[in-house]
matplotlib code that plots the C-alpha trace (Angstrom):
import matplotlib.pyplot as plt

x = [0.0, 1.3, 0.0, 0.3, -0.7, -2.7, -4.7, -5.0, -2.5, 0.3, -0.8, -1.0, 2.3, 4.0, 2.3, 3.4, -0.2, -1.8, -3.0, -6.7, -7.0, -5.1, -6.4, -4.6, -4.6, -4.1, -2.6, -2.6, -5.2, -8.7, -11.6, -11.2, -7.6, -8.5, -11.3, -8.9, -6.5, -9.2, -10.3, -14.0, -15.6, -17.7, -19.2, -21.1, -19.7, -16.2, -14.3, -13.2, -12.0, -11.4, -8.1, -8.8, -6.8, -6.6, -10.0, -8.4, -9.7, -8.0, -9.4, -8.6, -7.1, -9.6, -9.9, -12.0, -15.7, -15.5, -12.5, -13.9, -16.0, -19.1, -19.5, -21.0, -22.2, -19.3, -18.9, -15.6, -13.2, -11.4, -9.4, -6.0, -4.6, -5.3, -2.0, -1.2, -0.9, -4.2, -5.9, -4.2, -5.2, -8.9, -8.5, -9.7, -6.6, -2.9, -2.3, -4.5, -3.0, 0.2, 1.1, 3.7, 5.1, 5.5, 9.2, 8.4, 9.0, 6.9, 5.1, 4.0, 3.2, 1.1, 3.2, 1.2, 4.2, 5.1, 1.5, 1.6, 4.8, 3.3, -0.1, -2.2, -5.3, -5.2, -7.3, -5.5, -7.3, -10.7, -11.9, -12.4, -15.9, -16.9, -18.4, -19.7, -19.3, -15.6, -16.5, -17.6, -14.6, -12.2, -14.1, -13.9, -10.1, -9.9, -11.5, -9.6, -6.2, -7.1, -4.1, -1.8, -3.2, -3.9, -5.3, -7.4, -5.5, -7.0, -7.6, -9.3, -11.6, -12.4, -13.3, -15.5, -17.2, -18.0, -19.4, -21.7, -22.8, -23.8, -25.8, -23.6, -24.3, -28.0, -27.9, -26.1, -27.8, -28.8, -27.1, -23.8, -24.2, -25.1, -22.1, -19.7, -21.4, -21.2, -17.5, -16.8, -18.6, -16.5, -13.3, -11.8, -12.6, -15.4, -15.6, -13.2, -15.6, -18.4, -16.0, -14.8, -18.3, -19.3, -16.3, -17.3, -21.1, -21.8, -23.3, -26.2, -27.0, -26.8, -27.8, -29.4, -30.9, -27.4, -25.9, -28.5, -27.3, -24.2, -24.9, -27.8, -27.1, -27.9, -28.0, -24.4, -25.0, -25.8, -23.7, -20.5, -19.6, -22.9, -23.2, -25.4, -23.3, -20.1, -22.0, -23.1, -19.5, -18.4, -21.1, -20.2, -16.5, -17.4, -19.6, -16.6, -14.6, -17.4, -18.4, -17.5, -21.1, -21.9, -25.6, -24.6, -22.4, -25.1, -27.6, -25.2, -24.7, -28.4, -29.8, -30.3, -31.5, -34.7, -32.8, -32.3, -36.0, -36.4, -38.0, -35.7, -37.9, -37.4, -33.6, -31.4, -34.1, -35.1, -38.4, -39.8, -36.7, -36.9, -40.0, -39.1, -35.7, -37.3, -39.5, -36.5, -34.5, -37.3, -37.4, -33.6, -33.3, -36.0, -34.2, -30.8, -32.4, -30.6, -31.2, -34.1, -31.9, -30.1, -33.3, -34.9, -32.1, -31.6, -35.3, -35.5, -32.3, -33.7, -37.1, -35.9, -32.4, -33.5, -35.5, -32.3, -30.5, -33.4, -33.8, -33.6, -36.5, -38.8, -41.6, -41.5, -44.5, -42.7, -39.6, -41.6, -43.5, -40.3, -39.0, -42.2, -42.3, -38.7, -39.6, -36.7, -38.0, -38.0, -34.8, -32.5, -29.5, -30.9, -31.6, -28.0, -27.0, -29.4, -27.8, -24.4, -25.8, -27.1, -23.7, -22.1, -24.6, -23.9, -20.1, -19.9, -19.9, -17.1, -15.8, -18.0, -15.7, -14.4, -17.5, -19.3, -22.7, -24.4, -27.8, -26.7, -26.1, -29.2, -31.5, -30.0, -30.6, -34.3, -34.6, -32.9, -35.0, -38.2, -37.3, -36.6, -39.9, -41.4, -44.1, -45.4, -48.5, -49.5, -50.1, -53.7, -54.7, -56.6, -54.5, -55.1, -54.9, -55.1, -51.8, -50.1, -51.7, -50.6, -47.1, -47.1, -48.1, -45.4, -42.7, -44.0, -43.8, -40.2, -39.2, -40.9, -39.1, -35.8, -36.4, -37.2, -34.1]
y = [0.0, 3.4, 6.8, 10.0, 13.6, 14.6, 17.4, 20.9, 20.7, 19.7, 22.4, 25.2, 24.3, 24.6, 27.9, 29.1, 29.6, 28.6, 25.0, 24.9, 21.2, 18.0, 15.0, 11.6, 8.8, 5.2, 2.7, -1.0, -1.3, -2.8, -1.3, -4.2, -3.3, 0.4, -0.6, -2.9, 0.1, 2.1, 4.3, 5.3, 4.8, 7.6, 8.2, 5.9, 6.3, 5.0, 4.2, 7.3, 7.0, 9.4, 9.0, 7.9, 10.7, 13.6, 12.9, 13.9, 12.1, 9.1, 7.8, 4.5, 4.8, 4.4, 4.5, 6.8, 6.3, 6.8, 6.6, 8.4, 11.5, 9.3, 9.3, 5.9, 4.7, 3.0, 2.9, 3.9, 1.0, 1.2, -2.0, -2.7, -3.2, 0.4, 2.3, 5.9, 7.0, 5.4, 7.4, 10.7, 10.2, 10.4, 13.8, 17.0, 19.2, 18.5, 20.9, 18.7, 15.5, 15.6, 13.6, 13.8, 10.7, 10.2, 11.0, 14.4, 13.3, 14.8, 12.5, 14.4, 12.1, 14.6, 17.8, 19.6, 21.5, 22.8, 24.0, 25.7, 27.5, 28.5, 29.4, 27.0, 25.1, 21.9, 18.7, 15.5, 13.1, 12.4, 11.3, 15.1, 14.5, 12.0, 14.9, 18.0, 20.1, 20.2, 22.9, 25.1, 24.1, 25.3, 28.6, 28.8, 28.2, 31.1, 33.3, 31.8, 32.4, 35.6, 37.5, 34.8, 35.3, 31.7, 30.8, 27.8, 25.6, 25.8, 22.0, 22.2, 25.1, 23.2, 20.1, 22.2, 23.7, 20.3, 19.2, 22.2, 21.6, 18.0, 18.9, 17.4, 20.3, 19.9, 17.0, 19.0, 18.9, 22.4, 22.2, 21.5, 24.5, 26.7, 25.4, 26.4, 29.8, 30.4, 29.5, 31.8, 34.7, 34.0, 35.0, 38.5, 38.7, 36.5, 38.0, 35.5, 32.7, 34.2, 35.1, 31.5, 30.1, 32.5, 31.5, 27.9, 28.6, 27.2, 30.4, 30.4, 26.9, 27.3, 31.0, 32.2, 35.2, 36.6, 35.5, 37.4, 40.7, 40.8, 42.8, 44.7, 48.5, 51.1, 54.9, 56.1, 59.2, 56.9, 53.9, 54.9, 51.2, 50.8, 46.9, 45.5, 42.5, 44.6, 46.7, 43.6, 42.5, 46.0, 46.1, 42.7, 43.6, 46.9, 44.8, 42.6, 45.7, 47.0, 43.9, 40.3, 39.3, 36.7, 37.8, 41.4, 40.1, 37.9, 40.7, 43.1, 40.4, 40.0, 43.5, 44.3, 40.9, 42.6, 44.5, 41.3, 41.2, 44.8, 44.7, 45.8, 48.7, 50.4, 50.1, 51.5, 52.6, 50.0, 51.2, 48.6, 46.5, 46.5, 44.5, 42.2, 41.6, 40.7, 38.1, 36.6, 36.4, 34.5, 31.9, 31.6, 31.1, 28.5, 26.6, 26.8, 26.2, 29.3, 30.0, 32.3, 35.1, 35.3, 35.5, 38.1, 40.5, 40.1, 40.5, 43.7, 45.1, 44.5, 46.0, 49.1, 50.1, 52.9, 54.3, 54.6, 56.3, 58.8, 59.3, 63.1, 63.1, 60.9, 62.3, 61.4, 59.2, 57.2, 56.9, 55.4, 53.2, 51.7, 51.1, 49.3, 47.2, 46.1, 45.2, 47.5, 48.1, 44.3, 43.5, 46.6, 44.4, 43.4, 47.0, 47.9, 45.2, 46.7, 50.1, 48.5, 46.8, 50.2, 51.7, 48.9, 49.5, 53.2, 53.0, 49.9, 52.1, 53.4, 56.6, 56.3, 54.0, 56.6, 58.8, 59.3, 57.8, 60.0, 58.4, 55.3, 57.3, 59.4, 56.3, 54.7, 57.9, 57.9, 54.4, 55.2, 58.3, 56.5, 53.6, 55.8, 57.7, 58.3, 55.6, 56.8, 58.4, 54.9, 53.6, 54.9, 53.5, 50.2, 47.3, 46.5, 48.1, 51.6, 51.2, 50.4, 53.4, 55.7, 54.4, 54.9, 58.6, 59.1, 57.7, 59.8, 63.0, 62.1, 61.6, 64.8, 66.8, 65.3, 66.1, 69.7, 70.1]
z = [0.0, -1.0, -0.1, -2.1, -1.5, -4.6, -6.3, -5.1, -2.2, -4.7, -7.2, -4.6, -3.0, -6.4, -6.9, -3.5, -2.3, 1.0, 1.1, 2.0, 2.4, 1.7, -0.2, -0.2, -2.7, -1.7, -4.2, -3.7, -1.0, -0.6, 1.4, 3.8, 4.5, 5.1, 7.5, 9.5, 9.8, 11.5, 8.6, 8.3, 4.9, 3.5, 0.0, -2.2, -5.8, -4.9, -1.7, 0.3, 3.9, 6.7, 8.6, 12.2, 13.7, 11.2, 9.5, 6.2, 3.1, 1.7, -1.6, -3.2, -6.7, -9.5, -13.2, -15.4, -15.8, -19.5, -21.8, -24.8, -25.5, -25.9, -22.2, -22.1, -18.7, -17.0, -13.2, -11.6, -11.0, -7.6, -7.0, -5.5, -9.1, -10.2, -10.6, -9.6, -13.2, -14.1, -11.3, -12.3, -16.0, -15.2, -13.4, -15.0, -15.5, -15.7, -12.9, -10.7, -12.0, -9.9, -6.8, -4.0, -2.4, 1.3, 0.8, -0.9, -4.5, -7.3, -9.7, -12.8, -15.7, -17.7, -17.5, -14.8, -13.4, -16.9, -17.4, -14.0, -15.0, -18.4, -16.8, -18.9, -17.9, -20.0, -19.8, -19.1, -21.4, -23.0, -19.6, -19.0, -20.5, -17.9, -15.8, -17.5, -14.3, -15.3, -17.8, -14.9, -12.8, -15.5, -15.6, -11.8, -11.9, -14.3, -11.7, -8.8, -10.4, -12.3, -11.0, -12.3, -15.9, -16.7, -20.1, -21.2, -23.7, -27.2, -27.3, -24.0, -25.0, -28.2, -26.1, -23.8, -26.8, -28.2, -24.8, -24.8, -28.4, -27.9, -24.8, -22.1, -19.7, -20.0, -17.6, -14.8, -11.4, -10.4, -7.0, -8.6, -11.0, -8.1, -6.1, -8.9, -9.4, -5.7, -5.7, -8.5, -6.8, -3.7, -5.6, -5.8, -9.5, -10.8, -14.3, -15.9, -14.9, -17.0, -19.9, -20.1, -20.0, -22.8, -24.9, -25.0, -25.2, -21.7, -20.3, -22.8, -21.6, -17.8, -17.3, -20.6, -18.8, -18.2, -21.5, -23.6, -22.2, -24.4, -27.6, -26.1, -26.2, -23.6, -23.8, -24.1, -21.9, -19.0, -20.0, -21.9, -22.0, -23.9, -23.8, -21.1, -20.6, -20.2, -17.6, -15.6, -15.4, -14.3, -11.7, -10.4, -10.1, -8.3, -5.9, -5.1, -4.3, -2.0, -0.2, 0.6, 0.7, -2.0, -1.9, -2.8, -5.6, -7.0, -6.9, -8.7, -11.4, -12.0, -11.4, -15.1, -16.5, -17.6, -20.3, -22.2, -22.9, -24.1, -27.6, -30.4, -31.4, -28.0, -27.8, -26.4, -23.9, -21.3, -19.8, -17.4, -17.2, -13.4, -13.1, -16.0, -14.3, -11.0, -12.7, -14.5, -11.3, -9.6, -12.5, -12.6, -8.8, -8.9, -11.7, -10.0, -6.5, -5.2, -1.5, -0.6, 0.8, -2.6, -4.5, -2.2, -2.4, -6.1, -6.8, -4.7, -6.3, -9.8, -8.9, -7.0, -8.0, -10.2, -7.3, -5.3, -8.2, -8.5, -4.8, -4.9, -7.3, -5.2, -3.0, 0.7, 0.2, -2.5, -0.4, 2.5, 0.0, -1.3, 2.3, 3.2, 0.0, 0.7, 4.3, 5.2, 8.8, 9.5, 7.5, 7.7, 7.0, 3.7, 2.9, 3.6, 1.2, -1.4, -1.3, -1.9, -5.0, -6.2, -5.6, -7.5, -10.4, -10.4, -10.2, -12.5, -15.6, -17.8, -16.3, -13.1, -11.2, -8.7, -8.4, -5.1, -4.6, -2.0, -2.6, -0.6, 2.6, 2.2, 1.7, 4.8, 6.7, 5.7, 7.0, 10.3, 10.9, 10.0, 12.2, 15.2, 15.4, 18.8, 19.2, 22.5, 20.9, 19.6, 23.1, 23.2, 19.8, 19.8, 18.5, 14.8, 11.5, 13.0, 14.7, 11.4, 9.7, 12.6, 12.5, 8.7, 9.2, 11.9, 9.5, 6.6, 8.7, 9.8, 6.2, 5.1, 7.8, 6.7, 3.0, 3.9, 5.9]

ax = plt.figure().add_subplot(projection="3d")
ax.plot(x, y, z, "-o")
ax.set_aspect("equal")
plt.show()
């Protein structure tokens, strides 16, 4: 029995980056032997074991599920006769197909170290097609290592494109798509993730609502970058600079989805895109099974972001109406996230990157003042609808006084 450190730990060590977790590969062992040594078996597809002391994962070496692009059904083979190279060959990228022996020696049968040095993401073999989620993983690696300026090898991009064209991604489980999307949004610069998916045609298959924004124009006086897709990427990157919240980043990414449905005759104007966008977000989040908190912030951001931009034009009654519709008094933390999304939208435009966005602070001030009204006068009002109406009037008076000052 031989044990090797494999995957991301080897890759990141060679890159000089922090190692997040360690995975080990066991060659020449059977499940029975692992159990006798005190390992705990987990997983159903193939034997994976947890170390009795460290609880790190130890997987038995296995062969690929499919050896050709036909992706015919073939279960993984994990036996004591599977070699280290056979296991590494079925991995996704050469930079992930390296191993380190217990003595510290590097085993690199597919040139992963050279690809690391040349900053290339290259698939190991045709077994790349055994799992279509690998297309999204490649895109996520592009985001994760954006500062290192990796590129996808031409032959790998061609293979990913063929996978998309023959419908391989159509069978992806929504939870896995969401997991990759969430992971990309967790990086400092998620935009290469979406650029890579567009290059191979995958974005149109998994998030068509977003993909259709590219090529859609906007008024140049408000959007010097013109293209709706380009603006969405700029807003997303600005959101990343403003906040580490994945919910904020997702809402910034999707805030303008409604512009993709604007009739050609009305372009470059996008009247009504706010409500259209909120509807699209609801459908998309249901399909991707996104968590409720992501959907709620994204829907509200799509529906009300122009209200925030035009705050100085709104009447006090409209300001309070927006606060109430957004449930800002019950969820002030979500409203704070909302104004961050609005700022990302405003500053995520060519030439607007460093401009101030005072509307954010003013809208938060309206919420604070309306939340802190003196409720003592409500004590004598019978419980019920009358209390809500009286509280509404108090809040409206507070907002009016603030506007006048």
